[in-house]
C-alpha positions, 0 to 999 in steps of 0.5 A, spaced: 462 532 602 468 535 606 473 530 603 471 531 596 472 539 597 479 537 600 481 533 594 478 538 589 482 543 592 488 539 592 488 537 585 487 544 583 493 546 587 497 541 584 495 543 577 496 550 579 503 548 581 505 544 574 502 550 570 507 555 574 513 550 573 511 549 566 510 557 564 517 558 568 521 553 564 518 556 557 521 563 560 527 560 562 526 562 569 526 555 572 530 549 571 528 543 567 530 535 568 532 533 562 531 525 559 537 521 557 539 521 550 537 514 549 530 516 552 529 522 547 531 517 541 525 512 543 521 518 544 523 521 537 522 514 534 515 513 537 513 519 534 515 518 527 512 511 527 505 514 529 506 519 524 508 515 518 503 509 520 497 515 520 499 517 513 500 510 510 493 508 513 490 514 510 493 513 503 492 505 503 484 507 505 484 512 499 487 506 494 482 501 496 476 506 496 477 512 492 470 515 493 471 520 499 463 519 501 464 512 501 470 512 506 466 517 510 460 512 510 465 506 512 468 510 518 461 511 521 459 504 520 466 502 524 465 507 529 457 505 531 460 498 531 456 496 525 457 491 519 459 495 513 454 494 507 456 490 501 458 495 496 458 493 488 465 495 485 465 499 479 467 493 475 461 489 477 457 495 475 460 496 469 459 489 467 451 490 469 451 496 464 454 492 459 450 486 459 443 490 459 446 494 453 447 487 450 440 485 451 437 491 449 441 492 442 441 485 440 445 479 444 446 476 437 449 481 433 457 482 433 457 488 438 452 485 443 456 478 443 462 482 444 459 486 450 457 480 453 464 477 453 467 484 456 461 484 461 463 477 464 470 479 464 469 486 468 464 482 473 470 477 474 475 483 475 470 486 480 470 480 484 477 480 484 477 487 486 472 485 492 477 480 494 483 484 494 479 490 498 477 485 503 484 481 504 488 488 504 483 491 510 484 485 514 491 483 513 494 491 513 489 496 515 486 493 521 493 492 524 495 499 523 488 502 526 489 497 532 496 500 533 494 507 533 487 506 537 490 501 542 498 501 543 499 509 541 493 511 546 497 507 552 503 510 550 501 517 549 497 516 556 503 514 560 507 520 556 503 525 559 503 522 566 511 522 565 510 529 564 506 531 570 511 527 574 517 531 571 513 537 573 512 535 580 519 533 581 522 540 578 517 544 582 520 540 588 527 542 587 525 549 586 521 549 593 527 545 596 532 551 593 528 556 596 527 553 603 535 552 603 536 559 601 531 562 606 535 557 611 541 561 610 538 567 613 534 564 619 534 558 623 526 558 623 526 554 616 529 547 618 522 544 618 521 547 611 527 544 609 526 537 611 519 537 608 521 540 602 527 534 602 521 529 603 517 531 598 523 531 593 524 524 595 517 522 593 517 526 587 523 523 585 521 516 586 514 517 582 518 520 576 523 514 576 517 509 576 513 512 571 520 513 566 521 506 567 514 504 565 514 509 559 521 507 557 518 499 556 512 502 552 517 506 547 522 500 547 516 496 544 515 500 538 521 495 535 515 489 536 510 494 532 515 495 527 516 487 526 508 486 526 507 492 521 513 488 517 509 482 517 503 485 515 506 489 509 508 482 506 501 480 507 499 486 503 504 485 497 502 478 497 494 480 496 496 486 491 500 481 487 494 476 487 489 481 485 493 484 479 495 477 477 488 475 476 486 482 473 492 480 468 489 473 467 482 475 466 484 480 461 489 476 457 483 471 456 478 476 454 483 479 448 484 471 446 476 470 446 475 477 442 481 475 437 477 469 435 470 472 435 467 472 428 465 479 426 470 483 431 472 490 429 480 490 427 482 498 427 488 500 424 493 501 429 500 503 429 505 497 430 506 495 437 513 495 436 518 498 431 520 494 425 526 489 424 529 494 420 530 499 426 536 501 428 535 501 436 538 495 439 532 492 443 525 494 443 521 496 449 515 491 450 509 493 454 509 491 462 503 487 460 503 484 454 497 485 449 495 480 444 495 483 437 488 484 434 486 478 430 490 473 434 488 466 432 485 469 425 491 469 420 490 475 415 488 473 408 495 473 405 497 468 410 491 464 410 494 459 405 501 460 408 504 453 409 509 454 415 513 448 413 515 451 406 517 458 410 524 460 409 528 466 412 528 472 408 535 474 405 535 480 409 537 475 415 534 473 422 534 476 429 534 473 436 529 475 441 528 473 448 521 471 450 518 476 456 511 472 458 509 465 457 504 464 451 499 459 449 499 458 441 491 459 439 492 454 433 497 450 429 500 456 425 502 459 432 508 457 436 507 456 444 512 461 448 516 460 455 518 466 458 526 467 458 527 463 452 531 465 446 528 464 439 530 466 432 525 471 429 524 474 422 518 477 418 515 476 411 512 481 406 505 482 407 505 480 414 501 483 420 506 488 423 504 485 430 506 478 428 513 475 427 515 468 424 519 464 430 523 458 430 525 454 436 529 448 434 525 444 428 519 448 431 516 454 427 510 458 428 507 465 428 509 469 435 506 476 437 511 481 437 509 484 444 511 478 448 518 479 445 524 483 446 528 483 440 536 483 441 541 486 437 
């Protein structure tokens, strides 16, 4: 009991001494041991790493799960060390509704058949999104959380210890200074000076030891950056895979709908300016859109024999292919990205299509897959 009381009294005395030293430093009434410039740079870099890691982590969580209520639920499950229940993605839910709508409205009608096709595509998109969220969480979010909840907590703990050791050191320096000032007035303070010098040596040793421990941890931030860099590459890889899957699924869907009997084709603006445009190049969409009616020739072209087609008197233009395109039938020309072909339009032709020539091969090509050159 006496030992515990003495320990509590000692701890209270140390805390009080540190508080006095800290307060006097704030008011400029006490000297403060400054860390070297390299150490200060390490501290600043560590703080910056922590702050940006938190911000990137939070925004990535928003990207993967825009619903704030769902994020809170997932956070609680993680804190309770329980498995997060599987959640239906928005794409999968939309697919379910479309399938049910088709069943009720008539699966054999043009609208019902289209609903079913789109439902299947949305289901695949939802599955791709689920895989992306899972992969990104494991390869990117988890390492960032591990840093904040593991390494950073250790660094913060050692920095607090270093701060306490510095306060103890500066308090000892202040006591020694006072003892020497008193010694100059009377010879009765020799013991106090010796005691103050001994305390200062002990405090200096503890401060140096703690400074070295903290320095090693701060220098480890470089390894953290290397690890986060590797995780960032994994995140980009998973995101690239996800968007590529989405593009492929939607491109397949558009091709299916273009060949689908009874598909409604609305009157839309041409995907790109006509060849007579004075612009040297045509800006194509980032993701190409298959023109409505892909694979179905308009009535004017139904009887068109490609072998008999000749370039118009107005001339032709060169075009660079932006994306690979697989011909739907013998009337179309298959394309490979980055190749150059000759293109021209014919009277009465669908504005979303051109005639393309490559060597002795000829066929219709979608405008949105091309960059028209001057």
